[in-house]
Phi, psi and omega in degrees: 000312173303330178283330180291317172307313182303315177296324185278335173286324180274003183243143175274130181263133177242110183255120178306155167310322181297335185269329188271321184300125184072013174301134177288173193282348174207161172229135187272147175245104193286336183284338190224013184041051180254131179248128179265115185257128178226170179259128177302140181205164176235105180239142173268350178243173181304148183247118187247127178283126188245342181200159179209157179218147177246136178226154186260138174232176179295329188268356183139217193242121179247126183252122180258141181221144170253162188209174178210163177268160182233129186291164176288340182280342176275335183269338178219107174267129183248131185283112180254134180289137183287136177278136173283131186265147177079021176231159182219154173311137184297332181286326175292320180292322175296317179300316187293342186262003176086009178291335175168186172292170180298320177294323184286319182286330171307312178294326178296312179293321178302322181284358177063044181267357189256131175234162184227145175222167178289337187208153178299331179272011181297136179290171187300320184290349179266359181272145180260130176284130177281126184281335181178173189295337187278344182294144189249142183224162173290148192289341181262011185289152174283118178239151186229136173246118189052043179082356188252141182291133181269156173297156181298173178293146185287145175294161181286328186217145168241147173251126178236141174263099188283126179275183183284157171067036177234124178285146184264050174229163184267354177205141175274157181293141185302322186290347178250010183297329183291343177275350171061037182288143182283142183221173184291335177301333174278340179266330183280135189292155184298321177301317178290328176291321180290334178286347181090017177295148185212162179281144171269099188073199182218159168240151181300164186298320181262013173260134181261175174113201191281124168231145181258155166236132183241154184264339183236125182310311178312313184292320174308306180303320181296325183280337182259339186289132181302330182291338177287333180068035186282135181284140176233121180257132182231153170244114181252126173273113178250166177272136167097179176273142185251130169277103184299310177297328178293318184288321179300315183290319182296318185285323178296323183286333186107135172251140180278137177222177188289347185259356180135188179260135188228143180241164177213160181251112177284118183270315186192155170230131183222153182298151180230148174279002177090172189295156175295326179214164182288133180299154173294153177298104190221130182300316191288359174283351193242156171303136186303342184250012176286142175277163183300322185294321184290328186286321182296329184273358185292135178240115182279001183268000187275205184281137179238165179223152169255125182246120175260125186215160178245125175237163182238002169238161184236049182291162178300125176044043190286318181298315179294319183289325178288324176293323178299315182288349176263359178092016183228090179289138179280127179250354173200142183217136182224133175264130176254344182205141169234106186074230174262003177266126186249153176290318174060230186254023180298129180288155175298136180082004181252153180256161177212000000 
């Protein structure tokens, strides 16, 4: 009997839940009058005996055991392949570089027309042939299509200094095509368009300044969503002299428009030489309650001020509307910052 008990103590017992669930407080061992005492439990995982103790009773020998549960990962360890960091499928890398659409680059990689090297000047014998579209490569690898070096990866963001009278869309509406209005789709290179770069928000047709192009939809959403509170800084040229303290308080409290109440942070007001040219006839340049007669009498040759302010929302013509409703119609507007990206000395119509 001692030999049996010694063997039981030196062995780890694994009891399945079906054996443990509903078990009575003891089980008898007929050959040696040995009582195996356990605690009733309801477990959904394997039950492992971790320790035991023997005590003598009038009815024989009782062995009490303590136990613990074991997760499936401890009982059966599965080997999972480690993912390589910093690499992407070759068809995605090619699409991001503007080689073609994802389906087109898939076929190119499938035809084994792509080779890769550690640097762009590598000779032919040092290049590695890509075996198929599922093969993964670093996004910044030197890639060759039919022996010709491909352009490097497209940037995550592009900065463009939009001129006046350019639509902030990639294609104009069909019903306005006869007007031949200029739009962003005409100024962005074909390579970047194939990559999927798109404008981050919009600027008004007659507004100049910074507009971003993004390669990633998630980044675009982060830059535009009002909950993110991304700042946009503008310089508005308004007619007349501005009471800076009064305007600062009014903008901070919020200005009512037909679309709701909007606030802004006034940074500074400085004298201005006026707009470069007279603005186009636009309803939104005026106070929403101004009469047609008042608008006809507006003189753009008078005194002007430059108002620098920050907003965190991008409603349609919002800056123009809130300043007009404060009694300062905007005759020229320029955006100089979006988040942490500034326009700087970038020339009109240029990219960075």
